[in-house]
N, C-alpha and C positions, 0 to 999 in steps of 0.2 A: 531930243536926239542925244545919243551917247557922245560924251566929250572925252572918251578915253584916248590915250596917246601912248605909244611905245616908250616914250621918255619916262612915263610914270608907271611902268610895268609892275615894279615890285609892290607898290601900294595897291594897285588894281588887283594883282593876284591875291594879296592878303585879304582884300575886301571880298573877292569871290569865294575864298575859302571860308569866310565867315557867314556866307549866305547859304543857309541850310536848304532852302527851297531850290535854289539854283543847282546845288550839288546833287540833290535828289533827282531833279529833272535830267541832269546829264548822266547820272549813274544808270538810270533806266534806259535812256536812249542809246548810250554807248554799248551797254550789254546787248541790247537788241541788234544793233548794227554789226557788232563783232560776230555774234552768232549767225546772222544772215550771211556774212561773208564766208565764215567757216563752212556752212552748209552748201554754199555755192561752189566750193572746191572740195568735194568729197575724196577726190583722187589726187594724192600729192604729186604724182608724176605728171598728171594733166596740168595741174596748177603750175608746175615748173615749166612745162612746154608753153603754156599761155603767156607766162611772164617773160620767158626768154624771147619769144617771138615779138611781143609788144616792145620790149627793150630794143631789139635789133631794128625794128621798123623806125622807132623814134630816133635812134642814133643815126641811122642811114639818112633819114630826112633832114636832120639837123646838120649833117656833114655837107649837105647840098643846099642849105637854107637860102643863100643869096640867089642862086639860080632858080630854085623852086618858087620863090616870091615873084620873080620876074615872069616866070611861066604862068603862075596863078593870075597875075595882073592881066597878061595877054589873053588867057582863056576866058577870064571873067568879062573882059571888055568885048570879046568876040560874042559872048552870050548876052550882051546888053547890060551887064552890071557895071556901074560906075565905081571905080576904085580910087580911094583916097589914102594918103599916107600921113601919119601923125607921129612926130618925134616925141611928144610928151602929152600930158593931160590937157594943157592949155590949147594946143593945136587941135586935139581931138574934139574938145568942147566947142571950139570955134567952128569946126566943120559941121557939127550938129546944129549950131546956131544959124549958120548960113543956109543950110537946107531948110530948116524950120521957117526962117524969114522968107525964103523964096516961095514957100507954099502957104504963107500966112497962117502957119499952124498954131493952134491954141491947146491941142491935146495930143500927147504922145502916149501910146500904150505899149508897155515894155515886157517882154518875156525875161526869163532869168538870165542875167549876164553879170558875172563877177567883174569883167573888164569895165563895164559901165559904172560899177561901184568904185572901181579903181580910179576912174577919172572924176568921180563925183558928179556924174551927169545930171541926176535929178535936181540937185541944188543949183547947178549952173543954169539949167533951163528955167527953173523957177524965177531966177533973177531976170530972165528975159520975158517973163510973163507967160511961159508955156508950162502947162501941167504935164508931168511925166509920171504916169500911173503904173505901178507894178501890177502885173497880172499873175505871176507865180504866187500861189496861196501863201507860202511862207514869207515871201518878200512883201506881199500885200499886208500881212499882219504886222510886220515890223515897221512898214511905212506908216500905217495908221498910228502906231505908237511914237512916230518920230525917232525910231531906233535904227540900228544897223544890223545886218546879218551876223550871226555868230558861228556859222558853218558854211562852207562853200557849196554844199549839196542841199542841206536842209537849213535855210536861213533862220527859222523860228524854233530851232531845236531846244533852245533854252527856256521855252515856255511850255507850261502844261495846259490841259484843257480848261481849267478854271481861269487861268490868266488870259487865254485867247478869248474866252467868253467875256471877261472884264474889258478887254480891248474893244470888242465889238459893241458892248453896252455903252462905252464912253464915246464911240465914234459913229455909230450907225443908228439913225432914228428908228424908233419903233421896234428895236431888236428885243426879243424876249430871252433873257439869260438862260443858257443851257450848257451842259457839258457833254451833250451827245455829239460825237464827232461828225456824223453825217449831217446833222442839222447845222453845225458850224460851217462845214464845207459848202453846203447849199446856200447859206447866207452870203458867203463870199462870192460864190458863182453868180448869184442874182445881182449883186452889186456891180460886178465886172462886165456882165454880158452886154449891156448897152454901150459900154465904153468902147468895145471893139467896133461897133457901128459908127460911133461918133468921132473916133480918133482920126486925125489927119495923117499921122505917121505911126507906123509900127516899128518897134525896135527889138532886136534879138542879139544874142551872142552867136558864136559859131564853135562847135566842138571840133570839127575837122574840115578845114578848107582844102579841097583837092586840086592840086596844080594841074594834073593831067586833063581834067575836064572842066575846071572852073566851077565846081559844084560846092555849095555851102551846106554841110551836114549838121543837123541840129538834133540833139538827143533830149527827150523829155518824156514825162509821164502824165501831164495834166491836160494836154491839148491846147493850152494857152499859147504856146509857142507857135503852133500852126495857125491859130486865130490871128496872132499879131503879125504874122508874115504873109497872110493872104487877104485879109479883109481891108485894111487901110490902103489907100492908093499909093502910098510911099512906104517902102521898107528899108530901114538902115540896119545893117549888121555890123557889129564891131568885134574884133578879136585881136589877140596878141600875135605878133609876127611869127612866133615860134610854133604856132599850132599847125601850120601847113604840112600836109602829107603829099607824097609823090604821086601815088597811084590810087585809083578807086579800089583796087584789090587790097590796099593797106587797111581799109576801113573795118571789115569784119573782125580781124584779130584784135584791133584796138577797141572796137565796140564791145566785144566779149570781155576783154580785160577791164574795161571801164565799168560796165553795168554790174558785173559780179563783184567787183571790188567796192563799188560805191554803195549799192543797196541790196546786194545779194540776188539780183534778178538775172535770169539768163538773157532777157531782152526787155527793153523798156516798152511802154505802151505805144509811144510814137517815135518814129525816126524820120525826120524830114530831110529831103534832098532838094535844095533850091538852086536852080540852074539859070535863072534869069527872070525878067519881068513878064507880065502877061503878054501873050502873043495874040495877034489878030485871030478872032474866032473863038478864043478861050473865054470861059464864063467867069473865072475868078482869078485872083492873084493881083499883086500890086502893079501899077503902071510904071513905077520906077523902083529899081533896087540899087542900093549903095552899099559898098563894103569899105569899112574904115580899118586900116591895118595899123596897129599901135606898137611903137617901140617901148618908150618909157623905161629905159634901163636894160632892156633885154639884149641889146647889141653889146653892151658892156660885158654882160655875162657870157655872151656868145664868143667873144674874142679871147676868153680865158678857157683853155682846153679842159681844165678840171671843173670850173664853175659852170661850164656849158651844160653839164648834166642836169642842172636845175631846170633847164628848158624842156627836158623830156616829159615833164609832168602832164598828165591828161585830166587833172582836176577831179579825181575820184573821191578824195577825202579820207581814204582808208588810213593814212598815216595819223590823222587826227583821232579817229575812232579807237586807235590802239595806243595812243601816246599817254603815259601816266601823268603827264603835266596837263595837257589839254583836257583830258576827261575829268579832271578835278576842278579846273578853273574856268573852262569854257573859252569861247572865242573872243569875247569883249575885253577880257583882261589884257590881251596882247596889244590892243589899240591900233591894229593894222587891218587892212581889208582882207588879207589872206592870213588867217591865224594858224596856230599849230605848227607842226614840224615843217611843212612845205612853206608856210608863211615866214618862218624864221630864216630860210635860205633864199626866199624870193624878195622879201621886203627890203633888205639892204641894197639891192640893185635899184629899187624904185625910189627909196627914201634916203639912202645913204646910211653909213654905219654910225654916224654921230647920233642919229635919232633911234637907231635900232640895236645899239650895242648891248642893251640889257636883254633883249629877247634872244639873241644868239647864245646866251649863256643859260637860257631857261630850258635846259634839257639834262636828263640824267645820262644821255648817250647810251641808253640800254639797247638800242638797235631795233626796237619793235617796229618803228616806222619803216625801216629798210626791209625788214622781214616780210611786210605785207605790200610794199609798193609794187604795183603791177608792171612798172617799167624799170624797177630796180635802181632807183636813185639812191646813191650812198649818202643819205642825209647826215648821219653822225660824223662822217669824215669831212663833209662840207661845213658842218657847224664848227668843227675844230679849225678848219682853214679860216673861216670868217672871224673866229675869236682871235686868231693870230693877226689877221688884217686889222682888227680894231686896235691892236697893241702896236703894230709895226707897219712900215711901208710895205707895199706889195713887192714880191720878188721881181727882179729885173726881167723885162720882156712881157709881163702880164699887163692887161689893161687896168688902169687905176680905178679903184673903187672909192667913191666919194665918202669921206669921213674916216679914212685910214688914220691911225694914231689917235683917234678921238678918245680911246679908253686907256691911253698911255698913263702910267703912274710912275713918277720918279721914285717914290718910296719902294714900290714893288720891284723896279729895276735894280735899285741899290741892294735890296734884300736878296734877290736872286743872284746878283754878282757876288755878294758876300758869301752866300751859301756855296756857290760854285768854287770860290777860292778856298773856303774851308774844307770842302769835300775833296779837293785835290791835294790837301796837305793833312795827312792822317793825324799827326800829333796835335795840330791846331783843332781839328775836328773833334777828337776824343776829349781834349781838354775843355772845349766849349760845351760838349754834352755833359761833362762832369759838373761844370758851373750851372748849367740849366737844371740839372737834377736837384741841386741844392736850392734852386729858386722855385720849385714846384708849388710851395705854399703861398707865394706872393703873385703868381700868375692870375690876372683878373678873370672873373667868371664871364664877363662880357667881352668877347673878341669879335665884335662886328657880326657880319652875316653868318660866319662859321658857327657861332653858338646860338643862332636863332632856333635851330632844331637839333643841336648836338651839345654834349657836355664839353667843357674845356679840355684840351689835351693834357695828359699827365704822364711824364716820363717815368719809366721803371727805375727804381733806385740802383739796379744793377743791370749792366748791358748784357746782351746775348753773348757777346765775345767774352766778357768776364765770366759769365756762367759756364760757358763751354770750357774755358781755361781751368776753372775751378773743378769741374767734373773730371777733366782729363787728369788733373793732379790727384784727385781722390782715387781714380781708377788705378793709378800707379801705386 
């Protein structure tokens, strides 16, 4: 299992850059996904309309979040769905453990859910003697390896066909090595099919919980989500509290923005709408449906008007596919469940800035992420805000973010104060520059992180002001 941590981001990023196979895998995958998204929005005016509408829906729903959550709970309970609230990962895992114990469960089969990754559900259930089997093909592959997802949409995107074949060869009895994609997929399907029948509990995420109707909407391409939510007698869905939408009519615009931004599809293969457990006379569906609503730092972001925009995310992954940092180092280098640009602004709320202060600086602030975000999250501006939070206390009136001041540097503060003083006293400033020019030859070549990929700075022997004054004198 990957032991990466955001605390060791710089070394992990360096290691990823040295891995030629990893970089080749990501280069091909990222080019493919960027082209798919581009082709899905051939009309720039339509793209603007789709993004504007999706942004407006998410902002409207977030502005009413407390009321919508209460309404969602009421409507779900009216539909027969049991609703649970979890403040953090520990509470969420305890809820899963209690439900599993109640049903003497030994096997859970799980559709794709990044929130379940966020709480470390698989490992928690394993400690209780319950196997939690991934059924999404990408998730299944990384689970066989004891690995973690490297992308929120395509968990095994860091692997090529040969690596997947090697994974199957090491973990599946009587597997014949092959790099034929169809054969690999069929192998995975054959291994998973019986698990749906044997599982005591099915688990899924939720893309859009609808407050108006108490409906849980699930977007997928493989059909495994539908199997997980209909065959086992018990279905547990888990989602972050920010995902709730107000009306069923909000879904089509968000669905269009999500699928085209994520995989370049106009619509996915499956769209599931779950409204409750099996009713009398129905032939399939679970006998119990549970919904776990997770906070885990989201309330902290919600109470800050600027940082609340983080919660607009609909988990398409487009920001990752276009980020010049992510596309070169992949998701594991970040050491967080949510990597890439969206992970850099989400993870501090979940883990605190003390652990994530390095990843908020892992950006060129080029703005590519904001340009493709279907809900227009201003990620570069928010990264700048989080960098300030890591250096200083939050502005008065904002909800505190754990780990503020963790990146404070006494030397840096003294340096900036000294520069500010010199810059406000012209004679001191120009005299200091004159001294610095004479010291050009003794400035060390190694100036920390700055010279890892740059040459040391060298001051011109004559300032621009002096050159202009000289030119003016010559013209006279």
